Structures are given as structure tokens and as C-alpha cells.
C-alpha positions as CSV (number, residue, x, y, z in Angstrom):
1,M,25.8,-23.6,30.6
2,I,26.5,-27.3,29.9
3,I,29.5,-26.5,27.6
4,E,31.2,-24.3,30.2
5,E,30.9,-27.1,32.8
6,I,32.4,-29.6,30.4
7,R,35.2,-27.3,29.3
8,E,36.1,-26.6,32.9
9,E,36.2,-30.2,33.9
10,V,38.2,-31.4,30.8
11,G,40.5,-28.4,31.5
12,K,41.7,-30.2,34.7
13,A,43.5,-32.8,32.4
14,I,44.3,-30.8,29.3
15,V,44.7,-27.2,28.2
16,G,44.0,-25.2,25.0
17,M,41.4,-27.4,23.5
18,D,38.1,-25.6,24.3
19,D,37.1,-25.4,20.6
20,V,37.7,-29.1,20.1
21,V,35.7,-29.9,23.3
22,E,32.8,-27.9,22.0
23,L,32.7,-29.7,18.6
24,M,32.9,-33.1,20.4
25,T,30.0,-32.0,22.6
26,V,28.0,-31.0,19.6
27,A,28.7,-34.4,18.1
28,V,27.6,-36.4,21.1
29,L,24.4,-34.4,21.5
30,S,23.7,-34.9,17.8
31,N,24.3,-38.7,18.0
32,G,27.2,-38.3,15.6
33,H,30.8,-39.5,15.5
34,V,34.1,-37.6,15.4
35,L,37.3,-38.1,13.4
36,L,40.3,-36.4,15.2
37,E,43.1,-35.7,12.8
38,G,46.6,-34.7,14.1
39,V,50.1,-35.9,14.6
40,P,51.1,-38.0,17.6
41,G,51.7,-36.4,20.9
42,L,48.8,-33.9,20.9
43,A,46.9,-35.6,23.7
44,K,44.0,-36.8,21.6
45,T,43.6,-40.0,23.8
46,T,43.8,-38.0,27.0
47,L,41.2,-35.5,25.6
48,S,38.8,-38.3,24.6
49,K,39.1,-40.2,27.9
50,N,38.5,-37.1,30.0
51,F,35.7,-35.9,27.7
52,A,33.8,-39.1,28.3
53,R,34.5,-38.9,32.1
54,S,33.1,-35.4,32.2
55,L,29.8,-36.6,30.6
56,G,29.5,-39.5,33.0
57,L,29.8,-42.0,30.1
58,R,31.6,-45.3,29.9
59,F,34.9,-45.2,27.9
60,M,36.8,-47.9,26.0
61,R,39.9,-47.6,23.7
62,I,41.0,-49.8,20.8
63,Q,44.5,-49.5,19.4
64,M,44.1,-50.3,15.7
65,T,46.8,-52.5,14.1
66,P,47.1,-54.3,10.7
67,D,46.5,-57.7,12.4
68,L,43.4,-56.6,14.3
69,L,40.3,-58.6,13.4
70,P,36.6,-57.5,13.4
71,A,35.9,-60.0,16.2
72,D,38.5,-58.1,18.3
73,I,36.1,-55.1,18.1
74,I,32.6,-56.4,18.1
75,G,33.1,-59.7,19.9
76,H,32.8,-63.4,19.1
77,S,31.2,-66.7,20.2
78,F,33.1,-69.3,22.2
79,Y,32.4,-72.7,23.6
80,D,31.8,-72.8,27.3
81,M,33.2,-76.0,28.7
82,R,31.2,-75.7,31.9
83,T,27.8,-75.4,30.3
84,G,28.5,-77.3,27.1
85,E,27.1,-74.4,25.1
86,F,28.3,-71.6,22.8
87,R,28.2,-68.2,24.3
88,I,28.8,-64.6,23.1
89,R,31.7,-62.6,24.4
90,K,30.9,-58.9,23.6
91,G,33.8,-56.8,22.4
92,P,34.9,-53.3,23.5
93,I,32.5,-51.7,21.1
94,F,29.8,-52.2,23.8
95,T,30.4,-48.8,25.5
96,N,29.2,-45.2,25.3
97,V,32.4,-43.6,24.0
98,L,34.7,-45.7,21.9
99,L,38.1,-44.3,21.0
100,V,39.5,-46.0,17.8
101,D,43.1,-45.0,17.9
102,E,44.9,-44.7,14.6
103,I,41.9,-46.0,12.6
104,N,43.9,-46.0,9.3
105,R,46.3,-48.6,10.7
106,A,43.6,-51.3,10.6
107,S,42.8,-53.2,7.4
108,P,39.7,-52.3,5.4
109,K,38.0,-55.5,6.6
110,T,38.4,-54.4,10.2
111,Q,37.5,-50.8,9.5
112,S,34.3,-52.1,7.9
113,A,33.3,-53.8,11.2
114,L,32.6,-50.3,12.5
115,L,30.1,-49.3,9.7
116,E,27.1,-51.2,11.1
117,A,27.8,-50.0,14.6
118,M,28.2,-46.3,13.5
119,E,25.1,-46.2,11.3
120,E,22.7,-48.6,12.9
121,R,23.8,-48.5,16.5
122,Q,24.0,-52.3,16.5
123,V,26.4,-55.2,15.8
124,T,25.9,-58.7,14.5
125,I,27.8,-61.6,16.0
126,E,27.3,-65.1,14.7
127,G,23.9,-64.1,13.2
128,Q,22.7,-62.5,16.4
129,T,22.0,-58.8,16.5
130,F,22.8,-56.8,19.6
131,K,21.9,-53.2,20.3
132,L,24.7,-50.9,21.4
133,P,24.3,-48.7,24.5
134,E,22.9,-45.2,24.1
135,P,24.4,-42.7,23.6
136,F,27.1,-44.2,21.4
137,L,30.0,-42.1,20.1
138,V,33.0,-43.2,18.1
139,I,36.0,-41.0,18.3
140,A,38.6,-42.1,15.8
141,T,42.1,-40.6,15.5
142,R,44.1,-40.5,12.3
143,N,47.7,-39.6,11.8
144,P,47.9,-37.5,8.6
145,V,51.7,-37.7,8.0
146,E,52.5,-41.4,8.1
147,V,52.1,-43.3,4.8
148,E,53.7,-46.7,5.7
149,G,51.5,-49.4,7.2
150,V,48.3,-47.4,6.9
151,Y,45.2,-47.9,4.8
152,E,43.2,-45.0,3.3
153,L,39.9,-44.5,5.0
154,P,37.1,-45.4,2.5
155,T,34.9,-42.5,1.4
156,A,31.8,-44.5,2.6
157,Q,33.2,-44.8,6.1
158,A,34.5,-41.2,6.2
159,D,30.9,-40.1,5.4
160,R,29.8,-41.9,8.6
161,F,31.7,-39.4,10.7
162,M,29.6,-36.3,11.5
163,M,32.7,-34.2,11.6
164,E,36.5,-34.2,11.2
165,V,38.3,-32.1,13.8
166,R,41.9,-31.0,13.2
167,V,44.0,-31.1,16.4
168,S,47.1,-28.9,15.9
169,Y,49.9,-27.8,18.1
170,L,49.0,-25.7,21.1
171,E,49.3,-21.9,21.1
172,E,52.5,-20.7,22.8
173,K,50.7,-19.6,26.0
174,H,48.8,-22.9,26.3
175,E,51.9,-25.1,25.7
176,K,53.9,-23.1,28.3
177,E,50.9,-23.5,30.7
178,M,50.9,-27.3,30.0
179,L,54.6,-27.6,30.7
180,M,54.3,-25.6,33.9
181,R,51.4,-27.7,35.1
182,K,53.2,-30.9,34.3
183,N,56.2,-29.6,36.2
184,L,54.1,-28.9,39.3
185,G,52.0,-32.0,39.0
186,L,48.8,-29.9,38.7
187,F,47.0,-32.1,36.1
188,D,44.1,-34.2,37.3
189,E,41.4,-36.4,35.7
190,A,38.0,-34.9,34.9
191,E,35.1,-35.8,37.1
192,P,31.5,-36.3,35.9
193,T,29.5,-33.0,35.5
194,L,26.6,-34.8,33.9
195,S,25.1,-38.3,34.0
196,Q,24.2,-40.6,31.2
197,G,20.6,-39.6,31.8
198,D,21.5,-35.9,31.6
199,V,23.1,-36.5,28.2
200,E,20.1,-38.5,26.9
201,A,17.8,-35.7,28.1
202,A,19.9,-33.0,26.4
203,M,19.8,-35.1,23.1
204,R,16.0,-35.0,23.3
205,E,16.0,-31.3,23.8
206,V,18.3,-30.8,20.8
207,R,15.7,-32.4,18.6
208,K,13.2,-29.8,19.7
209,V,15.3,-26.8,18.5
210,R,13.5,-25.0,15.7
211,V,14.9,-24.5,12.2
212,S,13.4,-22.0,9.8
213,E,12.8,-22.7,6.1
214,A,15.3,-20.0,5.3
215,V,18.0,-21.9,7.2
216,I,17.1,-25.1,5.5
217,D,17.5,-23.3,2.1
218,Y,20.8,-22.0,3.3
219,I,22.1,-25.5,4.2
220,Y,20.9,-26.9,0.8
221,S,22.5,-24.0,-1.1
222,I,25.9,-24.8,0.6
223,L,25.6,-28.5,-0.3
224,K,24.6,-27.7,-3.9
225,E,27.5,-25.3,-4.3
226,T,30.0,-28.0,-3.2
227,R,28.6,-30.3,-5.9
228,S,28.8,-27.8,-8.7
229,D,32.4,-26.6,-7.9
230,E,34.6,-27.5,-10.9
231,R,37.4,-28.6,-8.7
232,V,35.2,-31.2,-6.9
233,L,34.9,-34.8,-8.0
234,L,32.4,-35.7,-5.2
235,G,30.5,-33.0,-3.3
236,A,28.7,-33.1,0.1
237,S,26.2,-36.0,0.4
238,P,22.6,-35.8,1.6
239,R,23.8,-37.4,4.8
240,A,26.2,-34.5,5.1
241,G,23.3,-32.1,5.0
242,E,21.4,-34.1,7.6
243,H,24.5,-34.0,9.9
244,L,25.0,-30.2,9.3
245,L,21.3,-29.6,10.3
246,I,21.3,-31.6,13.5
247,A,24.8,-30.3,14.5
248,S,23.5,-26.8,14.0
249,K,20.6,-27.6,16.3
250,A,23.0,-28.9,19.0
251,R,25.1,-25.8,18.8
252,A,22.0,-23.6,19.2
253,Y,21.1,-25.7,22.2
254,L,24.5,-25.2,23.8
255,E,24.1,-21.4,23.2
256,N,20.8,-21.5,25.1
257,R,18.7,-20.8,22.0
258,E,15.5,-22.6,20.9
259,Y,16.2,-21.9,17.2
260,V,19.1,-22.2,14.7
261,I,20.7,-19.1,13.1
262,P,22.9,-19.0,10.0
263,D,26.0,-18.5,12.3
264,D,25.4,-22.0,13.7
265,V,25.6,-23.4,10.2
266,K,28.7,-21.4,9.2
267,A,30.5,-22.3,12.4
268,L,30.0,-26.1,11.7
269,A,30.2,-26.3,7.9
270,I,34.0,-26.8,7.7
271,P,34.3,-29.6,10.2
272,V,31.1,-31.3,9.0
273,L,31.6,-31.0,5.2
274,S,35.4,-30.8,4.5
275,H,36.3,-34.5,4.9
276,R,33.4,-35.7,2.7
277,I,34.5,-33.7,-0.4
278,L,36.8,-35.4,-3.0
279,I,39.0,-33.1,-5.0
280,K,39.8,-33.9,-8.6
281,P,43.4,-35.2,-8.8
282,E,44.7,-32.2,-10.9
283,Y,43.5,-29.7,-8.3
284,E,44.6,-31.9,-5.4
285,M,48.1,-31.8,-6.8
286,E,47.9,-28.0,-6.6
287,G,47.2,-28.2,-2.9
288,I,43.4,-27.6,-3.0
289,S,41.6,-29.2,-0.1
290,G,38.1,-29.9,0.9
291,E,38.4,-27.3,3.7
292,E,39.5,-24.6,1.2
293,V,36.5,-25.4,-1.0
294,V,34.0,-25.2,1.8
295,R,35.5,-22.0,3.0
296,E,35.1,-20.4,-0.4
297,V,31.6,-21.8,-0.7
298,L,30.6,-20.1,2.5
299,E,31.8,-16.8,1.0
300,R,29.8,-17.3,-2.2
301,V,26.5,-18.5,-0.8
302,E,24.2,-15.7,0.3
303,V,23.4,-15.7,4.0
304,P,19.7,-15.4,4.9
305,T,18.8,-12.3,6.9
306,E,15.5,-13.4,8.3
């Protein structure tokens, strides 16, 4: 299985993140983007770099800071003294896997530079439009605990991410294994198990996975329930439903199935929907989160049996 090969290869560099690796694989095969949320020191950068290597994809990293400009990401024009002409210098966004480290440290203007790239798979520099490489995956990290020198991620941009994946502390056995392997120098970088062509072929196969009308109804019922919850100010968008559908197809493909089952939808509903739901302030003060709402919605909505 593709996912087992990727897990094994990424496992050379990191331990205890098989579930995160699976979600990231679902995202790349779905042509989606991932928001990794977690405190510093959880190896999110190492995970992203080795994930890209295991897929045989080109990897670039941008450290977001308040003084970073859009041109630092997408590129800019410059005057070439040798030719006497203006030329375009492309930015680090021209890659397959782009790690945007601490996305909420950049200003809203710089964050918005990612919108066209994430949605249209293209960027515009000095009036010229350039297509980005395929596949193109943005992995953005966000520190949930710091409040100084950070900017809130706009709802419109958060909706561009197919899923938000929470990266937490390792389980005891995995953290001890990590320390032991560090002590013995047993960590190594991942090697490609796939090529870019293999990934593109897998993406085409994902599109062929069948989805029954009953599963479509199930997805819509979940979306509708998030919008009607009295605690919710803004429910899951139509784009959220589209992302949940294609992500479910990718999960079915990784499970060697040619069709989606309700379990695929249930397994992905929380990472795909939670970050898009806005809670009313009075309920947010009580500690209600989007994840909690989605979890309760999954319990309320009837699961199709056919």
C-alpha cells in the first residue's frame, strides 16, 4: 500500500506521527492544503520536509515574519544590467510542497499573497500570470499559544485549507523511542518511495473513486447540521463539502477501495470541517470549539447503511 510505504520512509526521520502522515497524504492526493497546528518543538518542519522527500517532490520553506513582503513569496521583477531588460525572479512558491512556517506571524497583506496560489494554482507578478508546478501543496504551521506579534488567520484564507491537523505531544512510548534513537544517532532522512509522476497518477485514480448518492446525502446532512447549530455563527461552507468529498475519495483509494463508505467521511469530518466553523462569542467563552461541534454533529446525523 502507498500509505504504508510513505509511513515507513517518513518513520526514518520521525516517530509517532503515522496518523498525521496519513492525513497529509490524503491532502496531497486530493490537491488540497494542510494547516498544522501545534506548539514549537514538535518536529512539524522535519515532518513536512521528509514527507515531501518520501513522495519525490520538491520542497521549499518560508519562515513568516511581520516584515515579510508578498514579493518575498511569489517573486518580483528586476532590471538586468547585462541585457538592459526587466526580468522575473520567481519566488520560493514555485515548488511542489511549500512549508509556510508560523503563517500567523506574517501580515494580512503577505498572507493574502498565498490566496491566488492556493486556489488557482497560479501567481501574478507584474501583471504576468505564471502557473505553479503540479502537484502543489501548501503546508502551513501555526502556533496556537502565542498572542504577541501574530495576526489572526482570516476566515477566507482558513477556508482554503482542506484540513487542519493538530500536532500534539508524542505518546510516552514514542517520545522515549525518539530520545533513544537521537542518543544512538539512528535518525536518517527519508528517501523517495514515489516519483512526481506516481503522485500525479495516484491523483488521477482518486478522481475515479465512486461515491454513492447515499454518501453524498450524508455529507450534505453533516454540512447542514453545522449551519443550523445554535452555537455556530458560521457553519461549514460549500467548499468544505467539496473538500470532504474529495478527501473521502482519497482515503478510500489509500484503503484500496474503489468506492467511498461513510467511515471515510466520519474519519475526515473533524480535520476537514472544524477550522471552518465560527463559534458565537458567548459559546466560545464557555470553551466550545469547532471540533466539539463537528463531533456532536457526527453523533446526531444518521449514518447511511447502504
